[in-house]
N, C-alpha and C positions, 0 to 999 in steps of 0.2 A: 388361873384360876378368874380372877379381874379380867384378862382378854375374855373368856369365855365367857363372860358373866355381860360384857359390855358386847358383846359378837349376839349373843341371845338377846341382847335389850335390845338394839338396834334392828335387828329383823321382825322383831315383835312392833316395832314402831313404824316399818314399812309395808309389813302384811296391809292391812285396809288401804294404801294409797295403791299397791298392785294389784290389787282384786279391782278398786273403781278402775283403773286402768284399764283393764282385762274387759270387764263390761263393755267399757265405752268403745274397746276393739272390735269388740264381738257384733256391737250394737252399728258401726260403721261401717261394714264388710257389704261389699258389691253385691253379693251372692243369697245377702239375706233373703230367705224366702217372702217378706214382707215385701220386697219391692218387686216381686216377679208375678205378670199379668198374665190370666191366663186367657186363651181365646181358641174358642173352637171355629175351625173351617171343614164347606163343605165341597167336595169336586163334584163335576158337572154327572161323570162318570164312576167307574171303576178307575182301579190307580192302574193307567194307559203310560204307557212311553213319552207321549206330548205332554203329561201333566207332572211328570219324574222333578221338572222344576222347584216345585212345593215340598215333596219330600227329601230334595237337596238339601237347602235351607235347612230341614231338622236334621239332617245327618252330619250335615259340614258345619254346626254346633250356630248360626247365626240366629235362631228363634234365641236360644239360651243366652247368650253375648248381648243381643238386645232387650233383654230382661221379659221376656215374652216363653209362655207354658204353653203349646201351642199342640193340638188335639186336630187331627185331620181324617177326617172318613169320606168313602165313598160315596157317591148320591145314585139318583136316578134318575138324569137329566135335568138342563138347566130351569124348569118348571118345576121342578122338586127343590133344586138348591136357594133359587130366590123365593120361594114358599119358607122355605126352615129359616133364613134370614129374616123375611116379614112379620114371624110369630116370634122371634126374638131366640130362637131353638140356637142360632150358630151365630155368630159377629158378622163373618164374614162368609160367602157364597162364591164359587167360580163359574161362573155362567155367561150364556151367550146375549153378546150385545142386543141384538133384535128382541129376543127372547125378552130381555129388561126392558125396551118401551112396550112389548106388548101387555106387559104386566104390570106395568106403570100406566097404561090406559086405559086398565079396568078398574086395577084396586091405587089409584093417583094417592090418596090417602097415607100409606105404608110408605113413601120418599125414599124408596130403593135408587141409589145411585151408581156406578160406576166408577170408580176411585184411583183404578192402575186397569190401562191395555194391555194384556195379555198377548192376544194376538193380532196386529196391526193387519192382517190382511185375510179375511175368511176365505174359508175354502172350499164357499159353492159353484160350483159346475156342472155344465153341460156336456157329456160326450158321447160320441158317434162314433162307429167303425168307418173307414174309408171310403169302405165298399157303398156304404150310406149314400155316397154322394155329397152328403151335409162336410162345409168346410167353412162357413163363418156362419153367424147369427142368421143372417137372412135365409139361409138354405134350410131354416126350421118350419117356415110357412106353410102350412099343409101336411104338418107331420107330424107320430106320433111319437111322444114323451112318456118314458115310463120311470115312474119314482112313488115309492110312499107318499099316502096324504099324511101333510102337517110336517113334512119336513123342510130346512129350509130354502133349499134349492126352489123347490117348487113353489115355496110362498112366496118368495121373492123375484118369482119370473117374471108379472107383472112390470117389475123397475127394470129388467133387465130386457125387457121386451120394449119399454122407451125408450131406454137409451140406445137401443139400437134402430128402431126403428119399425117393428115389428110387432101384429095386430094378436094380442093374445089370446082372442076367440079362436084365431086362425091354427092355433096349435091343438091338439085332442090328448088326453092326458090318461095314459093307462094304470091302473094300480096296481103295485108289485111290490112283495115282501122284501126289505133289504136284501134277504139272502139269496133272493131269486133275480133279483136286478140285471145282475152281470151275465148270467147265465142266459135268460131271457133275449137281453139283448145280443148276444151272440146269435141265439138263435133267430134273430130275425124279430121277434115277436112285435116290437116299436122298433122305432127311429134311431132314435137318442136316450138316453139318459141323465138322470137330474139326481146331483148328490154331492156328497163331500168325494174331494177332487182324488184322496188317495186312496179312500173306499174302492170306488169304482177301477180308479188306474189298478191298485195292487189286484186286485179281487178279480178282473180281466188276466192280468198277467198269469195268476194261476189257474186258470183253466185253460192256459198254452196261447191267448193272445198275444201275439208281440205288440210291442211298442209303437214300430213303427208304421201299424195297422190302426192305430187312433187317433182320434181327433178331439184334443183335448178344451174347450170353451171357459177360462175360468173366468168366470163373473166379473174378477178383478179388474183384467185385461181388457173389459168391454162393457168400460162404463160404471158398474156399481162395487167401489172397493170399498166397503163395509168394514166394520171391527169383528172379530169373532170373540173368544171366552174375555170375558174382563173379571178384575176381583170389585164385587158389590157388597153395599152396605147400607143402612138407614141412615140417613142423615143423620138425625135426631143424635143417633151411639154413637157417629164420629167428632159431633161435635162436641159431646161429653168423655170421649175417650182420645182427642187426638192424639197426645201423646203416645199410645200402643198403637193406633194406627198408623202414625210416621215410624215407629217403628218396626214393626210386619212391611212396611213398603220395602224399610231398606233392605230388608230380606226377600222381598217377591222380587229386584233390581240385581239384587248378589245371587240370586238361586238362579233366574234368568239366563246371566252370565256363565254360570259358572255350568250347565245344560248345553248350551253353546261351546262352552271351550272342551268340556270333558263329559260328549253324550253319557258313555259307560258309567260312570261315578251317576249320573243323574237317573239310568236304569237300574244299578243297583239299589237305588235310594228307595224304591219305589217295591223293594222286592218281600225287605220285612212285612209290609203291609197285602201283599197280592203273593200268595205261595204258586198259586198257580198260571205266574207271569210267563207269556212265551216272550227269551230274551232277545232273539233275531227276530222277532216279530216289533217289539218294542223299539228296539235300537233304530230300523226302517220307522215306523210312526215319527219318531220324535226326530230323525232325521229331516224327513217330508216339513215337519210343520215346522222345524228352524232354518229351514231355506226358503220356502213358498210364502210362509204365514210369520215368521217372526223376523229373522233376517230381510226384510222391505228394505228398499232405498229409500227411506223416509226414516226408519229408526240407524241402515248405516249413516245417515246423515246426522239426524237430531239426537239418536236416543230412545232405549225404550221408552214407552209410553207418554212418546210425544202426538200433541194431539192441533191439528190445524183448526182454525175456529172456522174457515172459509167450507174445511173437509167435513166439518161435524155438522154444517150446519145441509149440504148436500147428503150425507148421511138421513140426516133425520127427514129432509124431504123426500128422500126413496123410499125407506121404510113405510113413510107416513101414505106414499102414492099406494105402496105394495099389500099394506092390510088395511086401508083406507082407515086408520084409524088422524085423528088428530096429529099436527106436527108439535113435538116435545118440545119444551122448551130447554135451547142448551143447558144452562143450568141448573136445570132439575136433574139431570140424567148424568151428567159428568163433573166430577172435579177433582184439577190438579193440586189443589192445596196441600194434602199430605204428602205428595213425592217426596222422594229424595233430589239434592239438588240436580241439576243436568249433566252436571261433571260424573255424579255417579251413576248415571244410567246409559252412559255411552258404552256402546259394545265395540270388540275386536272380531270380525269376521275370522272365522279359521281359513 
């Protein structure tokens, strides 16, 4: 009986200590809800193949591991994404770099800036059929080019013309809906088409035009090597939430590297967000984006989101020329302050 009494007394004395330790351990848990930061991210369009890197960071657990609770929504164009970030509806928007500069030119007080370069080489282009006789940019003089109003390749044509010694006034523009651009080119309604390189070439292929019968002139290969999609934030928000933005950028790099190494996994990560996803098309889109826009010589050598100051200055000047806006100051539209170390942004091409 004495042993039992002593044991019972010991338990009574230890119980408060155990309770205190239990509370302390629960409070120190790294997965405690209070340590999680919620972020809302808006894409430029719907959940398409070339955007699988963002959802891959969701399915591979990077956001959760970095202490983030990330909601990703589709958007209605870069302008839509930029507006939603400016109003505070979203903390991060994926938007075209040129669109960012145009937005800031109209609303400089919003203080939007790119904090991550997703697309190192924009897929703006001019495409023609070999039967047109067009082989180089200079052959476009006096020709008709088809594109929809406001499309990036059309809007940037003055910069493309300046880089290649063409008088932009010597080119006639034919307005055409995006879904009619490729059939109209094949029927000879205009001499060349401007637009997203993948969209035009895959569209021509789909209506029976052979690749060997097509001439493709990417702007990047002819003096206008600009950035495409970027991760955009308000500078004031970034300053106030530096830790959260740095954590997100860890996953931005990890997701991009994952989408390069395993394209199927990236496309699979889109499916919960897009029940109508065409898997084959999504894989083709992602493969093109990786090969042409992401894995550029610059990225292969220096890693993801590496920005050379001289190149940035040239880009800002070309966009200023094309759109007749004041040349932006580099530090007002781009920051590398929240990126992970360069060694963590290096990629291995498959």
